[in-house]
Backbone as CSV, one residue per row, in Angstrom:
resi,resn,N_x,N_y,N_z,CA_x,CA_y,CA_z,C_x,C_y,C_z
1,MET,170.400,69.268,164.225,170.575,70.692,165.040,169.949,71.629,164.128
2,LYS,169.650,71.615,162.841,168.904,72.654,162.051,167.351,72.736,162.523
3,ARG,166.908,71.471,162.760,165.469,71.263,163.043,165.268,71.932,164.452
4,ILE,166.238,71.702,165.392,166.110,72.387,166.698,166.120,73.878,166.730
5,TYR,166.859,74.364,165.683,166.917,76.007,165.579,165.731,76.383,165.068
6,MET,165.142,75.607,164.137,163.791,76.099,163.563,162.827,76.010,164.635
7,ALA,162.771,75.065,165.398,161.711,74.889,166.362,161.946,75.989,167.437
8,MET,163.089,76.412,167.856,163.286,77.475,168.661,162.904,78.809,168.277
9,ALA,163.143,79.073,166.819,162.774,80.289,166.286,161.235,80.445,166.197
10,ALA,160.647,79.259,165.831,159.170,79.291,165.643,158.467,79.507,167.008
11,LEU,159.210,79.300,168.162,158.854,79.201,169.454,158.784,80.491,169.961
12,LEU,159.916,81.340,169.535,160.071,82.741,169.919,159.128,83.723,169.339
13,VAL,158.907,83.440,167.890,157.963,84.167,167.148,156.429,84.156,167.685
14,ALA,156.269,82.805,168.026,154.848,82.604,168.521,154.573,83.119,169.951
15,GLY,155.678,83.133,170.799,155.569,83.774,172.230,155.394,85.259,171.978
16,ALA,156.101,85.849,171.140,155.985,87.319,170.913,154.622,87.704,170.378
17,SER,154.063,86.970,169.508,152.797,87.242,169.025,151.533,87.121,169.801
18,PHE,151.625,86.135,170.970,150.453,85.829,171.785,150.791,86.245,173.367
19,ALA,151.822,87.201,173.520,152.203,87.504,174.890,151.366,88.734,175.312
20,GLN,150.571,89.334,174.513,149.775,90.534,174.741,148.614,90.109,175.597
21,THR,148.277,91.138,176.625,147.132,90.785,177.422,146.056,91.721,177.244
22,ASP,144.852,91.451,177.434,143.688,92.139,177.159,142.661,92.147,178.392
23,SER,142.758,93.184,179.212,141.851,93.109,180.311,140.674,94.168,180.315
24,SER,140.266,94.637,179.101,139.265,95.447,178.743,137.964,94.903,178.610
25,LYS,137.979,93.485,178.460,136.743,92.757,178.249,136.523,91.842,179.314
26,PRO,135.707,92.282,180.360,135.440,91.397,181.411,134.851,90.084,181.162
27,ASN,134.935,89.080,181.912,134.270,88.007,181.631,134.267,87.134,182.867
28,SER,133.160,86.536,183.149,132.971,85.792,184.345,133.343,84.426,184.202
29,ASP,133.591,83.910,183.042,133.925,82.573,182.817,135.533,82.430,182.254
30,THR,136.253,81.443,182.637,137.597,81.266,181.863,137.255,80.415,180.638
31,THR,137.655,80.829,179.524,137.279,80.395,178.081,138.560,80.185,177.390
32,VAL,138.671,79.336,176.361,139.677,79.043,175.515,139.230,79.808,174.191
33,ASN,139.936,80.955,173.919,139.533,81.607,172.736,140.118,81.019,171.352
34,ARG,141.382,80.554,171.340,142.011,80.102,170.230,143.185,79.214,170.367
35,VAL,143.240,78.066,169.447,144.351,77.186,169.604,144.998,77.397,168.260
36,ASP,146.300,77.461,168.234,147.214,77.722,166.907,148.178,76.745,166.919
37,THR,148.538,76.206,165.842,149.608,75.235,165.705,150.612,75.640,164.694
38,ILE,151.872,75.433,164.815,152.961,75.866,163.955,153.729,74.651,163.677
39,LYS,154.129,74.250,162.410,154.814,72.982,162.318,156.347,73.503,161.832
40,ALA,157.293,73.081,162.649,158.728,73.470,162.305,159.593,72.139,162.359
41,GLY,159.898,71.617,161.148,160.514,70.309,160.990,159.627,69.185,161.338
42,ASN,160.324,68.468,162.320,159.566,67.333,162.934,158.885,67.662,164.180
43,PHE,158.595,68.980,164.592,157.863,69.418,165.811,156.648,70.096,165.384
44,ILE,155.745,70.075,166.277,154.402,70.830,166.255,154.376,71.600,167.543
45,ILE,154.240,72.989,167.329,153.980,73.927,168.576,152.656,74.369,168.571
46,ILE,152.159,73.929,169.784,150.703,74.222,170.061,150.519,75.379,170.995
47,LYS,149.728,76.346,170.571,149.466,77.680,171.409,148.202,77.741,171.771
48,LYS,147.658,77.852,173.117,146.248,77.987,173.518,146.261,79.315,174.203
49,ARG,145.399,80.204,173.718,145.237,81.643,174.459,143.938,81.688,175.067
50,ARG,143.986,82.013,176.337,142.804,81.809,177.306,142.637,83.237,177.941
51,ASP,141.337,83.598,177.725,140.844,84.901,178.419,140.291,84.595,179.741
52,ASN,140.964,85.111,180.803,140.589,84.783,182.081,139.999,86.223,182.799
53,ALA,138.915,85.908,183.388,138.107,87.026,183.965,139.053,87.726,185.146
54,GLY,139.116,88.938,184.943,139.953,89.784,186.028,141.516,89.705,185.964
55,SER,141.987,88.722,185.061,143.509,88.722,185.125,143.983,88.796,183.687
56,GLY,143.223,89.137,182.522,143.543,89.327,181.291,143.773,88.035,180.433
57,THR,144.766,88.138,179.427,144.843,86.961,178.600,146.229,86.262,178.903
58,SER,146.096,84.927,179.025,147.340,84.112,179.108,147.523,83.121,177.827
59,THR,148.764,82.793,177.662,149.040,81.861,176.486,149.850,80.638,176.955
60,ASP,149.304,79.553,176.658,150.029,78.165,177.046,150.648,77.605,175.767
61,VAL,151.950,77.288,175.810,152.576,76.877,174.709,153.168,75.156,174.967
62,THR,153.009,74.331,174.144,153.435,73.013,174.200,154.102,72.602,172.686
63,ILE,155.143,71.885,172.993,155.757,71.227,171.775,155.747,69.956,171.727
64,GLU,155.312,69.312,170.637,155.154,67.773,170.427,155.811,67.383,169.181
65,ARG,156.285,66.244,169.129,157.063,65.698,167.828,155.969,65.093,167.116
66,LYS,156.154,65.455,165.711,155.071,64.937,164.838,155.296,63.336,164.712
67,PRO,154.169,62.737,164.632,154.224,61.234,164.490,154.748,60.856,163.109
68,TRP,155.637,59.782,163.233,156.510,59.456,162.028,155.473,58.622,161.143
69,LYS,155.478,58.922,159.928,154.639,58.231,158.842,155.508,57.715,157.773
70,PRO,155.478,56.458,157.527,156.253,55.988,156.465,156.055,56.359,155.052
71,THR,156.932,56.564,154.133,156.688,56.982,152.781,156.453,55.690,152.094
72,LYS,155.872,55.767,151.064,155.643,54.497,150.240,156.943,53.836,149.651
73,VAL,157.738,54.831,149.155,159.047,54.499,148.539,160.091,55.426,149.048
74,SER,161.143,55.137,149.656,162.311,55.786,149.855,163.582,55.447,149.172
75,THR,164.439,56.332,148.881,165.577,55.952,147.966,166.983,56.390,148.648
76,ASN,167.897,55.561,148.527,169.198,55.672,148.974,170.173,55.758,148.057
77,TRP,171.050,56.676,147.701,171.915,56.712,146.760,173.377,56.465,147.090
78,TRP,174.254,55.744,146.352,175.590,55.537,146.598,176.063,54.905,147.872
79,ILE,175.448,53.767,148.002,175.829,52.845,149.142,177.192,52.174,148.922
80,VAL,177.966,52.089,150.019,179.447,51.470,149.851,179.471,50.318,150.907
81,ASP,180.078,49.110,150.286,180.294,48.044,151.177,181.867,47.711,151.168
82,LEU,182.335,47.491,152.428,183.702,47.017,152.468,183.826,45.722,153.277
83,GLY,184.378,44.650,152.629,184.376,43.463,153.278,185.523,42.548,152.917
84,PHE,185.449,41.307,153.543,186.522,40.206,153.238,185.776,39.245,152.343
85,ALA,186.536,38.537,151.528,185.972,37.526,150.577,186.828,36.175,150.807
86,ASN,186.346,35.196,150.309,186.890,33.856,150.407,186.104,32.900,149.516
87,VAL,186.392,31.659,149.489,185.645,30.650,148.541,185.501,29.408,149.387
88,ASN,184.296,28.827,149.291,183.947,27.537,149.735,184.373,26.480,148.617
89,ASP,185.564,25.930,148.831,186.099,24.971,147.789,185.427,23.607,147.891
90,LYS,184.637,23.093,146.815,184.010,21.765,146.984,184.595,21.059,145.787
91,THR,185.831,21.542,145.208,186.287,20.793,144.137,186.731,19.307,144.185
92,ASN,186.432,18.434,143.439,186.980,17.073,143.540,188.418,17.074,142.598
93,TYR,189.407,17.283,143.384,190.691,17.373,142.595,191.273,16.246,141.985
94,ALA,190.773,15.121,142.202,190.953,13.889,141.640,190.266,13.519,140.344
95,GLY,189.159,14.336,140.120,188.280,14.238,139.070,188.868,14.568,137.808
96,THR,188.196,14.119,136.669,188.824,14.353,135.369,188.596,15.855,134.935
97,GLU,187.472,16.540,135.315,187.195,17.784,135.030,188.472,18.920,135.633
98,ALA,188.579,18.681,136.915,189.653,19.394,137.613,191.159,19.033,137.046
99,GLN,191.252,17.863,136.682,192.630,17.419,136.177,192.926,18.149,134.750
100,ASN,191.829,18.289,134.065,191.995,18.974,132.678,192.204,20.438,132.935
101,PHE,191.661,20.988,133.914,191.712,22.611,134.119,193.010,22.858,134.750
102,LEU,193.609,21.990,135.577,194.809,22.213,136.332,195.749,21.609,135.393
103,ARG,196.768,22.320,134.872,197.813,21.596,133.877,199.333,22.022,134.515
104,SER,200.048,20.918,134.060,201.585,21.047,134.404,202.223,21.688,133.212
105,VAL,202.875,22.987,133.355,203.338,23.762,132.290,204.827,24.101,132.840
106,GLY,205.816,23.460,132.282,207.219,23.866,132.621,207.620,23.029,134.027
107,PRO,208.671,23.814,134.747,208.977,23.082,136.044,208.237,23.259,137.141
108,GLY,207.212,23.982,137.114,206.521,24.538,138.220,205.579,23.245,138.683
109,GLY,205.076,22.414,137.703,204.319,21.316,138.027,202.753,21.540,137.970
110,LYS,201.998,20.502,138.237,200.543,20.774,138.179,200.070,21.385,139.713
111,PRO,199.254,22.446,139.569,198.732,22.934,140.892,197.814,22.091,141.585
112,GLY,197.839,22.079,142.839,196.641,21.282,143.593,195.935,22.103,144.451
113,LYS,195.232,21.531,145.420,194.251,22.282,146.331,194.940,23.287,147.062
114,ASP,196.139,22.895,147.636,196.900,23.775,148.515,197.402,25.166,147.718
115,ASP,197.811,24.721,146.498,198.240,25.982,145.581,197.127,27.090,145.310
116,LEU,196.008,26.644,145.471,194.704,27.519,145.219,194.199,28.154,146.274
117,LYS,194.688,27.984,147.561,194.383,28.666,148.733,194.516,30.173,148.683
118,LEU,193.530,30.759,149.383,193.532,32.359,149.371,194.214,32.788,150.451
119,ARG,194.758,34.171,150.348,195.198,35.025,151.604,194.004,35.639,152.163
120,ALA,193.309,34.988,153.238,191.995,35.571,153.647,191.983,37.036,154.087
121,ASN,193.180,37.466,154.752,193.212,38.724,155.200,193.526,39.845,154.101
122,LYS,193.763,39.307,152.909,194.007,40.208,151.533,192.759,40.154,150.575
123,SER,192.083,39.043,150.643,190.927,38.899,149.607,189.991,39.737,150.037
124,SER,189.404,40.610,149.083,188.411,41.540,149.485,187.154,41.500,148.706
125,ASN,186.057,42.268,149.118,184.781,42.484,148.433,184.498,43.899,148.635
126,VAL,184.357,44.572,147.481,183.872,46.102,147.655,182.881,46.224,146.665
127,ASN,181.627,46.756,147.418,180.474,47.001,146.423,180.142,48.324,146.516
128,ILE,179.637,48.887,145.289,179.004,50.207,145.171,177.769,50.132,144.616
129,TRP,176.722,50.458,145.447,175.304,50.345,144.988,174.850,51.792,144.622
130,VAL,174.727,52.011,143.248,174.401,53.200,142.695,173.079,53.688,143.245
131,ILE,171.972,52.943,143.480,170.732,53.171,143.990,170.119,52.065,144.875
132,MET,169.568,52.301,145.979,168.841,51.271,146.656,167.497,51.926,147.020
133,GLN,166.528,51.081,146.835,165.088,51.477,147.250,164.390,50.748,148.260
134,ARG,163.630,51.213,148.922,162.703,50.584,150.002,161.302,50.902,149.906
135,VAL,160.384,49.777,149.692,159.028,49.903,149.511,158.379,49.427,150.822
136,ASN,157.479,50.483,151.325,156.719,50.002,152.536,155.742,49.007,152.336
137,LEU,155.669,47.873,152.956,154.697,46.892,152.817,153.726,46.790,154.041
138,ALA,154.119,47.214,155.300,153.388,47.076,156.447,153.891,48.118,157.417
139,LYS,153.535,49.376,157.360,153.596,50.479,158.319,155.245,50.641,158.732
140,GLY,156.050,50.291,157.744,157.535,50.449,157.890,158.060,49.283,158.635
141,TYR,157.335,48.416,159.041,157.915,47.090,159.798,158.453,46.129,158.829
142,LEU,157.565,45.975,157.741,157.971,45.027,156.653,158.162,45.823,155.354
143,ASN,159.443,45.827,154.559,159.669,46.394,153.509,160.322,45.527,152.449
144,LEU,160.249,45.899,151.275,160.995,45.407,150.136,162.102,46.206,149.687
145,LYS,163.404,45.590,149.506,164.352,46.309,149.323,165.134,45.828,147.974
146,TYR,165.391,46.767,146.977,166.136,46.235,145.802,166.913,47.470,145.390
147,GLY,167.745,47.065,144.470,168.658,48.211,143.913,169.533,47.822,142.736
148,LEU,170.524,48.474,142.434,171.481,48.215,141.244,172.932,48.799,141.541
149,GLY,173.760,48.028,141.348,175.155,48.261,141.774,176.359,47.325,141.177
150,LEU,177.574,47.602,141.651,178.619,46.902,141.070,179.337,46.149,142.351
151,GLU,179.454,44.841,142.069,180.131,43.976,142.948,181.628,43.657,142.534
152,MET,182.570,43.899,143.353,183.955,43.685,142.891,184.831,42.834,144.030
153,PHE,185.199,41.669,143.592,185.999,40.686,144.268,187.369,40.800,143.797
154,ASN,188.293,40.662,144.779,189.668,40.461,144.528,190.186,39.315,145.584
155,PHE,190.531,38.237,144.806,190.995,36.982,145.302,192.486,36.845,145.328
156,ARG,193.084,36.997,146.397,194.521,37.043,146.404,195.154,35.593,146.831
157,TYR,195.979,35.070,145.780,196.297,33.663,146.005,197.747,33.679,146.945
158,GLU,197.845,32.614,147.776,199.051,32.320,148.530,200.137,32.076,147.631
159,ASN,200.034,31.320,146.398,201.056,30.682,145.723,201.140,31.298,144.241
160,SER,202.032,30.928,143.625,202.336,31.464,142.201,201.590,30.705,141.107
161,ILE,200.196,30.649,141.231,199.444,30.043,140.135,199.324,31.201,138.981
162,ARG,198.863,30.751,137.940,198.601,31.666,136.891,197.448,31.087,135.802
163,TYR,196.706,32.180,135.299,195.511,31.778,134.577,195.939,32.006,133.082
164,ASN,195.593,30.975,132.237,196.060,30.938,130.757,194.534,30.971,130.188
165,LYS,194.438,31.950,129.112,193.287,32.127,128.302,193.411,31.643,126.774
166,ASN,192.396,30.990,126.308,192.433,30.677,124.920,193.721,29.511,124.546
167,PRO,193.358,28.345,125.291,192.291,27.876,125.999,192.500,28.214,127.446
168,ASN,191.336,27.983,128.267,191.375,28.371,129.741,191.890,27.279,130.439
169,TYR,192.862,27.469,131.400,193.338,26.604,132.297,194.315,27.326,133.267
170,ILE,194.657,26.675,134.603,195.552,27.112,135.435,196.646,26.276,135.590
171,TYR,197.785,26.951,135.895,199.100,26.312,135.892,199.909,26.946,136.973
172,LYS,200.917,26.434,137.459,201.818,26.862,138.438,203.162,27.350,137.897
173,ASP,203.418,28.656,138.218,204.491,29.303,137.711,206.001,28.859,138.454
174,SER,206.977,28.943,137.741,208.207,28.585,138.434,208.971,29.432,139.287
175,ILE,208.465,30.764,139.243,208.935,31.824,140.038,208.121,32.252,140.996
176,ALA,208.544,32.947,142.174,207.663,33.463,143.177,207.052,34.758,143.013
177,PHE,205.794,34.965,143.347,205.031,36.325,143.154,204.987,36.963,144.466
178,SER,205.258,38.252,144.447,204.994,39.023,145.765,203.572,39.329,145.782
179,LYS,202.877,39.433,144.730,201.302,39.721,144.566,200.797,38.824,143.546
180,ASN,199.659,38.253,143.749,198.978,37.415,142.781,197.466,37.438,143.045
181,LYS,196.653,38.016,142.183,195.235,38.101,142.420,194.439,38.026,141.282
182,LEU,193.189,37.472,141.560,192.097,37.479,140.383,191.142,38.426,140.776
183,TYR,190.681,39.347,139.803,189.591,40.268,139.993,188.470,39.804,139.263
184,ALA,187.268,39.981,139.729,185.809,39.796,139.082,184.876,40.708,139.601
185,GLY,184.272,41.495,138.443,183.317,42.461,138.761,181.992,42.236,138.143
186,TYR,181.078,42.467,138.756,179.639,41.959,138.330,178.590,43.247,138.587
187,ALA,177.819,43.294,137.464,176.630,44.375,137.686,175.621,43.583,138.152
188,THR,175.072,43.985,139.561,174.202,43.204,140.308,172.817,43.827,140.688
189,VAL,171.888,43.086,140.837,170.606,43.565,141.251,170.155,42.682,142.449
190,PRO,170.197,43.328,143.718,169.637,42.521,144.787,168.220,42.771,145.037
191,LEU,167.478,41.771,145.715,166.160,41.835,145.901,165.888,41.145,147.474
192,MET,165.545,41.953,148.418,165.577,41.527,149.944,164.165,41.912,150.441
193,LEU,163.734,41.156,151.360,162.746,41.505,152.424,163.415,41.984,153.581
194,ASN,162.913,43.192,154.152,163.347,43.796,155.170,162.423,43.931,156.271
195,ILE,162.804,43.410,157.759,161.996,43.687,158.719,162.751,44.663,159.606
196,ASN,162.010,45.614,159.960,162.479,46.812,160.909,161.702,46.747,162.212
197,THR,162.439,46.668,163.298,161.768,46.874,164.617,161.453,48.052,165.033
198,SER,162.041,49.196,164.491,161.792,50.501,165.058,161.552,51.356,163.899
199,PRO,160.657,51.346,163.000,160.436,52.344,161.877,160.611,53.758,162.382
200,GLY,161.433,54.471,161.476,161.547,55.985,161.646,162.509,56.379,162.659
201,ARG,163.229,55.238,163.237,164.370,55.608,164.212,165.550,54.790,163.849
202,LYS,166.740,55.556,164.139,167.978,54.779,163.917,168.425,53.698,164.780
203,LYS,167.648,53.790,165.997,167.882,52.813,166.964,167.066,51.532,166.722
204,GLY,167.382,50.461,167.303,166.577,49.248,167.103,167.415,48.256,166.170
205,LEU,166.690,47.236,165.867,167.151,46.193,165.015,166.437,46.083,163.561
206,SER,167.143,45.833,162.426,166.587,45.621,161.251,167.354,44.337,160.657
207,LEU,166.573,43.520,159.823,167.161,42.377,159.202,166.557,42.290,157.704
208,SER,167.558,42.090,156.764,167.123,41.912,155.500,167.618,40.656,154.964
209,ALA,166.976,39.892,154.068,167.407,38.631,153.546,166.814,38.528,152.176
210,GLY,167.501,37.975,151.196,166.932,37.843,149.816,168.012,37.166,148.961
211,VAL,167.946,37.471,147.721,168.945,37.081,146.644,169.226,38.079,145.640
212,SER,170.451,37.806,144.944,170.853,38.949,144.135,171.303,38.188,142.657
213,ALA,171.044,38.851,141.623,171.534,38.321,140.372,172.693,39.146,139.741
214,GLY,173.576,38.703,139.094,174.779,39.477,138.597,175.288,39.009,137.325
215,TYR,176.006,39.846,136.639,176.492,39.423,135.406,177.948,39.963,135.338
216,LEU,178.808,39.081,134.928,180.284,39.424,134.943,180.521,40.405,133.703
217,ILE,181.134,41.721,134.214,181.286,42.657,133.303,182.872,43.008,133.169
218,GLY,183.706,42.195,133.997,185.183,42.438,133.897,185.841,41.488,134.784
219,SER,187.002,40.988,134.204,187.988,40.076,134.994,189.249,40.110,134.534
220,HIS,190.326,40.077,135.342,191.612,40.091,135.172,192.504,39.486,136.327
221,THR,193.812,39.125,135.956,194.779,38.785,136.974,195.715,39.739,137.027
222,LYS,196.481,39.926,138.137,197.677,40.564,138.211,198.764,39.848,138.967
223,GLU,199.889,39.667,138.586,201.014,39.064,139.223,202.122,40.059,139.261
224,VAL,202.818,40.036,140.428,203.887,41.023,140.551,205.254,40.181,141.178
225,SER,206.339,40.304,140.426,207.408,39.522,140.756,208.735,40.403,140.479
226,SER,209.852,40.060,141.172,211.096,40.928,140.875,211.643,40.548,139.607
227,GLN,211.241,39.362,139.166,212.082,38.991,137.820,211.190,39.684,136.531
228,ARG,209.960,39.738,136.797,209.267,40.221,135.504,208.328,41.490,135.880
229,GLY,208.379,41.928,136.983,207.510,43.223,137.404,206.212,42.849,137.532
230,LYS,205.440,43.915,136.876,203.939,43.628,136.952,203.516,43.051,135.679
231,GLU,202.465,42.034,135.713,201.895,41.458,134.614,200.485,41.388,134.694
232,LYS,199.798,41.735,133.784,198.236,41.500,133.795,197.771,40.647,132.637
233,THR,196.623,39.910,132.991,196.096,39.224,131.925,194.488,39.565,132.051
234,LYS,193.910,39.957,130.904,192.561,40.394,130.738,191.805,39.670,129.941
235,GLY,190.453,39.659,130.111,189.567,38.819,129.097,188.887,37.692,129.766
236,ASP,188.574,36.733,128.869,187.955,35.479,129.405,188.870,34.460,130.049
237,LEU,188.665,34.357,131.306,189.431,33.622,132.158,188.930,32.286,132.647
238,GLY,187.713,32.084,132.015,187.024,30.819,132.359,186.044,30.933,133.568
239,LEU,185.761,32.235,133.927,184.791,32.482,134.813,183.259,32.371,134.465
240,GLU,182.392,31.989,135.334,181.010,31.942,135.063,180.611,33.431,134.792
241,LYS,179.741,33.464,133.798,179.267,34.818,133.369,178.167,35.339,134.276
242,PHE,177.237,34.560,134.655,176.063,34.881,135.596,176.457,34.368,137.085
243,ARG,176.053,35.188,137.984,176.165,34.957,139.347,174.844,34.999,140.167
244,LEU,174.475,34.153,140.812,173.280,34.109,141.591,173.804,33.796,143.201
245,ALA,173.233,34.622,143.931,173.695,34.528,145.419,172.723,34.903,146.467
246,TYR,172.846,34.127,147.642,172.168,34.520,148.871,172.816,36.048,149.422
247,VAL,171.862,36.786,149.716,172.430,38.098,150.256,171.709,38.402,151.469
248,GLY,172.179,39.178,152.438,171.585,39.523,153.852,172.189,40.778,154.390
249,GLU,171.625,41.433,155.344,172.028,42.701,155.788,171.395,42.611,157.332
250,LEU,172.259,43.093,158.271,171.845,43.187,159.650,172.228,44.635,160.092
251,GLY,171.215,45.261,160.667,171.338,46.619,161.114,171.173,46.568,162.734
252,ILE,172.118,47.058,163.392,172.174,47.154,165.059,172.417,48.763,165.178
253,GLY,171.229,49.472,165.414,171.342,50.917,165.435,171.825,51.502,164.162
254,PRO,172.888,52.429,164.307,173.279,52.884,162.907,174.309,51.995,162.284
255,ILE,174.795,50.863,162.824,175.627,49.985,162.334,174.987,48.980,161.257
256,ARG,175.586,48.794,160.138,174.985,47.866,158.979,176.184,46.920,158.700
257,LEU,175.793,45.559,158.667,176.691,44.569,158.240,176.015,43.959,157.172
258,PHE,176.743,43.358,156.137,176.095,42.797,155.012,176.967,41.444,154.866
259,GLY,176.299,40.483,154.201,176.981,39.254,153.733,176.361,38.565,152.481
260,SER,177.202,37.769,151.779,176.767,37.200,150.578,177.306,35.722,150.480
261,TYR,176.555,34.831,149.788,177.121,33.512,149.458,176.536,33.119,148.174
262,SER,177.660,32.780,147.195,177.393,32.531,145.840,176.682,31.032,145.662
263,LEU,175.615,31.146,144.969,174.921,29.879,144.602,175.566,29.197,143.249
264,THR,176.217,29.990,142.676,176.800,29.628,141.378,178.323,29.608,141.602
265,LYS,179.093,28.545,140.767,180.585,28.477,140.904,181.106,29.738,140.349
266,LEU,182.443,29.973,140.802,183.229,31.090,140.354,183.742,30.654,138.911
267,HIS,184.005,29.555,138.657,184.575,29.166,137.392,183.573,28.269,136.592
268,GLU,183.536,28.375,135.183,182.591,27.681,134.289,182.989,26.143,134.468
269,ASN,184.130,25.692,134.600,184.606,24.299,134.499,185.689,24.137,135.329
270,GLY,185.915,22.913,135.645,187.255,22.496,136.463,187.105,22.660,137.897
271,LEU,186.767,23.829,138.417,186.697,24.083,139.905,185.369,24.363,140.355
272,GLU,185.074,23.697,141.491,183.790,24.148,142.222,183.893,25.098,143.414
273,GLN,184.281,26.258,143.187,184.488,27.179,144.213,183.375,28.114,144.338
274,TYR,182.747,28.358,145.533,181.632,29.349,145.677,182.025,30.437,146.723
275,PRO,182.137,31.714,146.060,182.532,32.804,146.676,181.459,33.305,147.756
276,TYR,182.138,33.735,149.041,181.229,34.456,149.992,181.993,35.559,150.602
277,SER,181.228,36.509,151.196,181.855,37.702,151.704,181.069,38.388,153.071
278,LEU,181.811,38.977,153.765,181.237,39.637,154.963,181.996,40.930,155.297
279,GLY,181.139,41.932,155.575,181.769,43.317,155.945,180.730,44.278,156.526
280,ILE,181.179,45.599,156.387,180.325,46.456,156.935,179.859,47.368,155.628
281,ARG,178.551,47.927,155.929,177.795,48.615,154.926,177.628,50.045,155.382
282,PHE,177.909,51.029,154.477,177.770,52.468,154.778,176.478,52.908,154.201
283,SER,175.362,53.010,154.831,174.022,53.276,154.248,173.322,54.101,155.248
284,ASN,172.357,54.712,154.603,171.385,55.541,155.558,170.410,54.655,156.422
285,TRP,169.979,53.635,155.635,169.022,52.766,156.313,169.247,51.449,155.677
């Protein structure tokens, strides 16, 4: 709206300055004396003044949109992702490694595959990208995208399992939890190739695909029960420190969707669970 006001103001000023007529100089031919251009935002205003024999001076005004030129590097700050998370569980629960990591403590018994199921509608992935940059490789149609941010996963368990640290293992508690979650946060750098079918416009289709590398900077569990209230366990819970994942983004007009699939396991030992997520991205491009 601001750009439209600027274009209208420039047009009024130009019209006032070129509306004068001059019939004191006869001329047998119609000639173009001067062409002026004024740039206002994304618009170019072109004014042509003509001296017409016997009829004075007239001015023609046209408004054109400036052709879009991609910048070499563009920057986007504070991008936010909101999505759902889950895990692809490839664990061999009958194997020695899983049996050593899943233990029987007290009357709860040893947890199994069903005990480690997630509440899909409650498990979430929230990402905050402090900075994201796009490098033009081919007239805005092909771009390189990279950034830096924080990936945060909240895995909500259906059942009353608990993480023990020093040593690391998982066991099943004897009481019921009203809330039971595992949090994992990663400092992450994504790198993607981007294809944009309509450079310079918010309409059209864009597709990005690549990989991301992250490092675990925080993890904890939280259990809530009527018997014990709220309990938290922070620190080393046996999670993998480094995370490598496939990442992608789909843009349909102004709507942005994101997805990720981890190539590394969530846990260092015992379980072979690969987190994935899907959601909406709030971004300018």
